[in-house]
Rosetta silent file (secondary structure, phi, psi, omega in degrees, C-alpha in Angstrom):
SEQUENCE: NMLTHSTYEPATNIKTLETYVYDKNNNPVKWEFIKTGEPTLTGTYKYDVNNNMTESLIVDSQKMILQDRGYSYEYDSHKNWIKKTIKIAKQPLYVLERTITYY
SCORE:     score description
SCORE:     0.000 S_00000001
   1 L     0.000  138.445  177.340   -7.565   -8.019  -25.067 S_00000001
   2 L   -71.791  129.631  178.219  -10.882   -6.251  -24.810 S_00000001
   3 L   -98.149  -37.196  177.535  -10.886   -3.098  -26.928 S_00000001
   4 E  -143.326  154.922  175.302  -14.394   -1.826  -26.176 S_00000001
   5 E  -144.934  120.883 -178.568  -17.242   -2.649  -23.846 S_00000001
   6 E  -122.661  149.808  176.507  -20.652   -1.021  -24.252 S_00000001
   7 E  -136.425  155.840  176.460  -23.841   -1.166  -22.225 S_00000001
   8 E  -137.938  128.815  178.746  -27.317    0.238  -22.642 S_00000001
   9 E  -108.692  101.423 -175.738  -29.835    0.755  -19.837 S_00000001
  10 L   -60.456  -33.328 -177.046  -33.322    0.975  -21.438 S_00000001
  11 L   -64.317  -33.793 -178.249  -35.017    2.291  -18.284 S_00000001
  12 L  -111.423   -4.909 -178.276  -32.833    5.409  -18.204 S_00000001
  13 L    60.010   33.814  179.675  -31.769    5.474  -21.868 S_00000001
  14 E   -99.690  128.457  176.382  -28.130    5.664  -20.770 S_00000001
  15 E  -111.831  134.275  175.532  -25.447    4.284  -23.060 S_00000001
  16 E  -124.567  149.936  178.013  -21.913    3.725  -21.843 S_00000001
  17 E  -138.489  128.728  173.198  -18.789    2.823  -23.741 S_00000001
  18 E  -111.877  134.043  177.094  -15.435    1.813  -22.306 S_00000001
  19 E  -120.977  149.659 -176.848  -12.386    1.792  -24.570 S_00000001
  20 E  -132.386  141.608  174.726   -8.989    0.251  -23.879 S_00000001
  21 E  -126.310  138.678 -176.378   -5.538    0.759  -25.401 S_00000001
  22 E  -121.313  154.727  174.437   -2.652   -1.654  -24.788 S_00000001
  23 L   -88.301 -176.668 -176.379    1.111   -1.487  -25.188 S_00000001
  24 L   -65.459  -16.968  178.031    3.219   -4.033  -27.079 S_00000001
  25 L   -97.761   11.849 -179.117    3.310   -6.249  -23.942 S_00000001
  26 L    67.057   23.303  173.023   -0.509   -6.282  -23.695 S_00000001
  27 L   -86.091  134.649  175.674   -0.542   -4.027  -20.639 S_00000001
  28 E   -68.011  127.935 -179.847   -3.479   -1.613  -20.579 S_00000001
  29 E  -112.536  -18.114  177.647   -2.084    1.922  -20.952 S_00000001
  30 E  -149.472  139.489  176.851   -5.300    3.885  -21.432 S_00000001
  31 E  -134.472  136.790  178.844   -8.911    3.408  -20.401 S_00000001
  32 E  -133.540  135.164  178.309  -11.759    5.762  -21.250 S_00000001
  33 E  -113.735  119.483 -177.342  -15.332    5.734  -19.949 S_00000001
  34 E  -117.379  125.255 -178.298  -17.866    7.522  -22.142 S_00000001
  35 E  -114.955  119.743 -179.070  -21.431    8.051  -20.913 S_00000001
  36 L    47.784   48.475  174.746  -24.107    8.984  -23.457 S_00000001
  37 L    83.615   -5.802 -177.775  -21.482   10.266  -25.887 S_00000001
  38 E  -111.131  125.791  175.068  -19.534   12.373  -23.367 S_00000001
  39 E   -59.672  128.812 -176.717  -16.108   11.330  -22.034 S_00000001
  40 E  -110.756  -46.165 -178.991  -16.521   10.975  -18.282 S_00000001
  41 E  -135.746  147.058  174.688  -13.358    9.285  -16.971 S_00000001
  42 E  -136.101  132.431  176.254   -9.902    8.617  -18.375 S_00000001
  43 E  -118.980  138.709  174.534   -7.256    6.371  -16.896 S_00000001
  44 E  -126.391  146.197 -173.563   -3.615    6.162  -17.907 S_00000001
  45 E  -138.034  143.291  177.130   -1.140    3.530  -16.751 S_00000001
  46 E  -127.899  155.280 -174.200    2.639    3.077  -16.977 S_00000001
  47 E  -135.057  156.836  175.502    4.804   -0.008  -16.449 S_00000001
  48 L   -90.985 -175.763 -177.143    8.413   -0.882  -15.726 S_00000001
  49 L   -66.578  -15.858  177.944   10.623   -3.247  -17.742 S_00000001
  50 L   -96.491   11.127  179.746    9.178   -6.198  -15.787 S_00000001
  51 L    65.151   27.987  173.129    5.597   -5.267  -16.804 S_00000001
  52 L  -100.252  137.306 -177.529    4.618   -4.177  -13.316 S_00000001
  53 E   -62.659  132.975  177.670    2.477   -1.054  -13.059 S_00000001
  54 E  -112.117  -23.725  179.263    4.386    2.013  -11.875 S_00000001
  55 E  -144.089  142.190  175.325    1.718    4.708  -12.327 S_00000001
  56 E  -139.923  120.205 -178.060   -2.061    4.833  -12.341 S_00000001
  57 E  -132.358  125.398  176.780   -3.883    8.107  -12.938 S_00000001
  58 E  -122.912  127.656  179.906   -7.643    8.539  -13.309 S_00000001
  59 E  -126.103  156.141  176.612   -9.149   11.933  -14.103 S_00000001
  60 E   -90.732 -174.505 -175.078  -12.685   13.129  -14.755 S_00000001
  61 L   -66.773  -18.899  176.133  -13.886   15.152  -17.743 S_00000001
  62 L   -96.129   12.121 -179.596  -12.691   18.408  -16.112 S_00000001
  63 L    67.615   19.407  174.321   -9.207   16.865  -15.593 S_00000001
  64 L   -75.706  130.982 -177.605   -9.777   16.653  -11.836 S_00000001
  65 E   -75.223  121.874  177.228   -7.603   13.878  -10.412 S_00000001
  66 E   -99.613  -30.023  177.841   -9.712   11.120   -8.868 S_00000001
  67 E  -148.532  129.640  177.794   -6.899    8.623   -8.360 S_00000001
  68 E  -136.815  101.041 -177.847   -3.140    9.151   -8.445 S_00000001
  69 E  -123.333  144.253  174.495   -1.137    6.090   -7.500 S_00000001
  70 E  -125.719  150.425 -178.036    2.496    5.186   -7.926 S_00000001
  71 E  -134.080  132.490  173.625    4.128    1.818   -7.415 S_00000001
  72 E  -127.248  154.076 -170.430    7.781    0.985   -6.850 S_00000001
  73 E  -134.827  151.807  165.210    9.315   -2.462   -6.567 S_00000001
  74 E  -117.531  138.401 -172.802   12.291   -4.381   -5.298 S_00000001
  75 E  -116.306  154.412  172.299   13.042   -7.564   -7.225 S_00000001
  76 L   -89.660 -175.023 -176.825   14.709  -10.878   -6.520 S_00000001
  77 L   -69.528  -12.318  178.000   17.240  -12.536   -8.832 S_00000001
  78 L   -99.016   10.841  179.557   14.370  -14.069  -10.874 S_00000001
  79 L    66.083   24.676  172.605   12.874  -10.617  -11.608 S_00000001
  80 L   -98.963  137.481 -178.628    9.855  -11.236   -9.371 S_00000001
  81 E   -72.875  139.969  178.320    8.981   -8.391   -7.051 S_00000001
  82 E  -117.063  -14.710  175.619    9.496   -9.103   -3.366 S_00000001
  83 E  -143.162  128.945 -179.114    8.653   -5.628   -2.071 S_00000001
  84 E  -127.630  125.578  177.002    6.034   -3.276   -3.493 S_00000001
  85 E  -108.248  128.282 -179.993    5.468    0.249   -2.217 S_00000001
  86 E  -107.647  125.302  179.606    2.163    1.917   -3.080 S_00000001
  87 E  -112.201  134.589  174.678    2.056    5.708   -3.098 S_00000001
  88 E  -116.953  125.641 -174.411   -1.137    7.724   -3.155 S_00000001
  89 L    53.370   41.088  175.260   -0.736   11.382   -4.154 S_00000001
  90 L    70.960    6.352  178.195    3.042   10.719   -4.126 S_00000001
  91 E  -105.272  124.325  178.943    3.027    9.687   -0.440 S_00000001
  92 E   -65.828  123.335 -177.659    4.062    6.098    0.395 S_00000001
  93 E  -119.198  -30.438 -176.741    1.135    4.521    2.269 S_00000001
  94 E  -133.148  143.149  173.170    1.405    0.763    1.847 S_00000001
  95 E  -128.765  124.164  176.073    4.255   -1.703    1.617 S_00000001
  96 E  -109.448  132.048  176.255    3.650   -5.264    0.499 S_00000001
  97 E  -125.046  142.969  178.363    6.359   -7.848    0.951 S_00000001
  98 L  -140.746  151.535  176.989    6.325  -11.403   -0.271 S_00000001
  99 L  -113.021  128.078  179.265    8.605  -14.383   -0.104 S_00000001
 100 L  -114.210  126.128  178.861    8.884  -16.646   -3.106 S_00000001
 101 L  -101.003  126.744  179.272   10.360  -20.095   -2.720 S_00000001
 102 L  -106.652  139.326 -179.821   11.962  -21.622   -5.787 S_00000001
 103 L  -111.785    0.000    0.000   12.500  -25.376   -6.123 S_00000001
């Protein structure tokens, strides 16, 4: 898993650093974007027991919410999701359904 990623733009003298934190299942749980030494964006993520993301929250340096998404799932008997509901600002907006054929 990538722990840090840094870039430098010589023309503008801008340095950026991204940091990542993972849980015991290697799911990213925190992401931070730092521009020229100042934290700019922070993302936090949560997962269910099947390692599917249930929450995604990205805020700026003033704690203003830029993205607030929630995900809920229905699973088949093999613990694969067959229905995923995506909520933005706690309102369900998208539903994805899939059919998995097992042989």
